[in-house]
matplotlib code that plots the C-alpha trace (Angstrom):
import matplotlib.pyplot as plt

x = [34.9, 34.5, 36.1, 37.0, 38.8, 41.6, 40.4, 36.9, 35.1, 34.5, 33.2, 35.4, 34.7, 36.4, 37.7, 38.2, 34.8, 32.9, 29.6, 26.6, 28.8, 30.7, 29.9, 31.5, 32.1, 34.7, 34.9, 38.0, 39.4, 40.7, 44.4, 45.5, 45.7, 47.9, 50.7, 52.3, 49.7, 46.6, 45.1, 44.5, 41.6, 43.1, 42.8, 44.8, 42.5, 43.4, 41.1, 39.1, 39.4, 43.1, 44.6, 46.3, 46.8, 45.1, 44.7, 41.2, 39.4, 35.9, 35.2, 32.0, 31.6, 29.9, 28.5, 24.8, 24.7, 26.5, 24.2, 21.1, 22.4, 23.0, 19.5, 17.9, 19.8, 17.6, 14.3]
y = [103.5, 107.1, 108.3, 111.9, 113.6, 116.2, 119.7, 118.6, 120.9, 119.1, 119.7, 118.5, 118.1, 120.4, 118.7, 121.8, 123.5, 124.9, 123.2, 125.3, 128.4, 127.4, 125.3, 121.8, 121.9, 123.7, 124.0, 123.3, 121.4, 117.9, 117.9, 114.4, 111.4, 111.4, 108.8, 109.1, 110.8, 109.2, 105.9, 104.6, 106.9, 110.3, 113.0, 116.2, 119.2, 122.8, 125.0, 127.8, 130.3, 130.1, 128.2, 125.8, 122.2, 119.9, 116.2, 114.9, 111.6, 112.9, 114.3, 114.8, 116.0, 119.4, 118.4, 118.4, 115.1, 113.4, 114.8, 113.8, 110.2, 110.0, 111.3, 108.8, 105.9, 106.0, 105.8]
z = [118.2, 117.2, 114.0, 113.2, 110.4, 110.7, 111.6, 112.4, 114.7, 118.0, 121.5, 124.4, 128.1, 130.6, 133.7, 135.8, 135.4, 138.4, 138.9, 137.7, 137.0, 133.9, 130.8, 130.9, 127.1, 125.0, 121.3, 119.1, 116.2, 116.1, 115.1, 115.8, 118.1, 121.1, 121.0, 124.4, 126.6, 128.0, 126.8, 123.3, 122.5, 123.5, 120.9, 120.3, 120.1, 119.3, 121.4, 119.7, 122.5, 123.5, 120.5, 122.9, 122.1, 124.7, 125.1, 125.7, 125.4, 125.9, 122.4, 120.4, 116.8, 116.4, 112.9, 112.7, 110.8, 113.6, 116.3, 114.3, 114.0, 117.7, 118.4, 116.1, 117.6, 120.7, 118.8]

ax = plt.figure().add_subplot(projection="3d")
ax.plot(x, y, z, "-o")
ax.set_aspect("equal")
plt.show()
């Protein structure tokens, strides 16, 4: 299970992206865990571009240390 802290910078997956024309990731800050929307691992994210709160379960930390750990897990 992934663990995040409040206001951590994260990347989230867009569901409505056009194939090859838009990036599938957005950038935002984690602001909580959803209680009544989605399944048990749905996070509340404040988007950086529109400052809207969205609910997403496909989230990845943007911290370098986290990315380095994931890269080293495969070797």
